[in-house]
MIKOL-719307 format. One line per 8 residues: number of its first residue (from 1); their letters; for each residue z, x, y of C-alpha. Coordinates in steps of 0.02 Angstrom, whole numbers, plus 50000, padded with zeros to 5 digits. Example, Ala and Ser with C-alpha at 12.3 -4.5 7.8 and 13.67 -1.06 7.14 Angstrom:
# MIKOL-719307
1 = as = 50390/50615/49775 | 50357/50684/49947
This chain:
# MIKOL-719307
1 = xxxxxxxx = 49293/49578/51687 | 49330/49765/51680 | 49510/49729/51731 | 49529/49606/51586 | 49455/49730/51461 | 49570/49868/51526 | 49720/49752/51514 | 49674/49705/51335
9 = xxxxxxxx = 49660/49890/51290 | 49833/49927/51361 | 49905/49774/51271 | 49825/49829/51107 | 49894/50004/51125 | 50067/49937/51166 | 50067/49826/51012 | 50011/49970/50902
17 = xxxxxxxx = 50153/50086/50952 | 50247/50114/50791 | 50102/50056/50682 | 50130/50121/50506 | 50316/50147/50539 | 50416/50024/50435 | 50561/50053/50551 | 50718/50155/50529
25 = xxxxxxxx = 50894/50103/50487 | 51059/50195/50507 | 51122/50280/50348 | 51290/50361/50321 | 51399/50398/50172 | 51516/50515/50080 | 51471/50652/49956 | 51582/50689/49806
33 = xxxxxxxx = 51563/50797/49651 | 51666/50750/49499 | 51777/50647/49615 | 51810/50791/49737 | 51745/50787/49917 | 51596/50902/49951 | 51633/50986/50119 | 51470/51074/50163
41 = xxxxxxxx = 51284/51066/50137 | 51143/50950/50189 | 51085/50781/50120 | 50896/50744/50122 | 50813/50573/50102 | 50627/50584/50062 | 50528/50421/50079 | 50367/50380/49985
49 = xxxxxxxx = 50275/50410/50150 | 50329/50464/50322 | 50455/50590/50386 | 50610/50638/50288 | 50785/50615/50356 | 50931/50734/50339 | 51113/50749/50382 | 51243/50888/50377
57 = xxxxxxxx = 51392/50860/50265 | 51552/50868/50367 | 51719/50945/50316 | 51774/50767/50274 | 51627/50749/50153 | 51530/50626/50260 | 51351/50629/50321 | 51243/50531/50444
65 = xxxxxxxx = 51054/50536/50430 | 50933/50583/50569 | 50743/50581/50569 | 50685/50614/50747 | 50847/50612/50846 | 51032/50621/50806 | 51092/50474/50703 | 50929/50375/50711
73 = xxxxxxxx = 50932/50348/50522 | 50797/50348/50389 | 50636/50250/50360 | 50667/50082/50277 | 50613/50085/50094 | 50638/50185/49934 | 50691/50368/49944 | 50715/50516/49830
81 = xxxxxxxx = 50874/50608/49879 | 50925/50789/49859 | 51049/50910/49936 | 51057/51091/49988 | 51210/51199/49977 | 51297/51294/50116 | 51201/51430/50208 | 51207/51601/50128
89 = xxxxxxxx = 51304/51738/50217 | 51204/51895/50179 | 51344/52008/50242 | 51296/52187/50199 | 51140/52140/50101 | 51004/52267/50142 | 50816/52284/50121 | 50851/52412/49984
97 = xxxxxxxx = 50953/52281/49891 | 50808/52159/49909 | 50683/52290/49848 | 50795/52324/49697 | 50797/52136/49662 | 50986/52130/49680 | 51068/51964/49725 | 51184/51958/49875
105 = xxxxxxxx = 51364/51979/49815 | 51437/51852/49934 | 51301/51724/49909 | 51369/51551/49943 | 51353/51433/49797 | 51337/51245/49816 | 51486/51145/49758 | 51373/51046/49640
113 = xxxxxxxx = 51246/51080/49500 | 51076/51154/49539 | 50985/50995/49482 | 51036/50914/49648 | 50939/51046/49747 | 50769/50962/49716 | 50707/50783/49740 | 50614/50799/49574
121 = xxxxxxxx = 50770/50842/49472 | 50915/50761/49565 | 50892/50589/49486 | 50953/50513/49650 | 50851/50364/49710 | 50907/50244/49845 | 50835/50101/49947 | 50864/50106/50135
129 = xxxxxxxx = 50873/49926/50194 | 50857/49854/50370 | 51024/49859/50459 | 51167/49980/50429 | 51173/50069/50260 | 51322/50153/50178 | 51258/50260/50033 | 51392/50363/49947
137 = xxxxx = 51331/50504/49835 | 51444/50525/49683 | 51376/50681/49599 | 51415/50721/49417 | 51384/50872/49303
């Protein structure tokens, strides 16, 4: 009887692996601003619950989302989407500059408006569906 109970416990645990996870689906796309290809930055997909997915924007303006491992996609369901610009090169920016509240001179600026830097202000909402997803982001002023 103990063997049967132990087997049922193992079976129950095996069936519960992934409980609460609606599954992930591959997502890729292209990012443009005013019709021009965006060549750097990061795209973020934020689901209603669960881990966010992100993908670097390539020089060709394409991205592929990852959640836990490279290219594994995003959770199936609705998402708020936002972007971040290129990393900032601080160059010769010093602690004295910071203390004087001076902005870095060579600070990289995103190739798109600031509203796209937050999921609350981007206005970008997309549904990730089971199977492969191609979601192009056509950003406007």
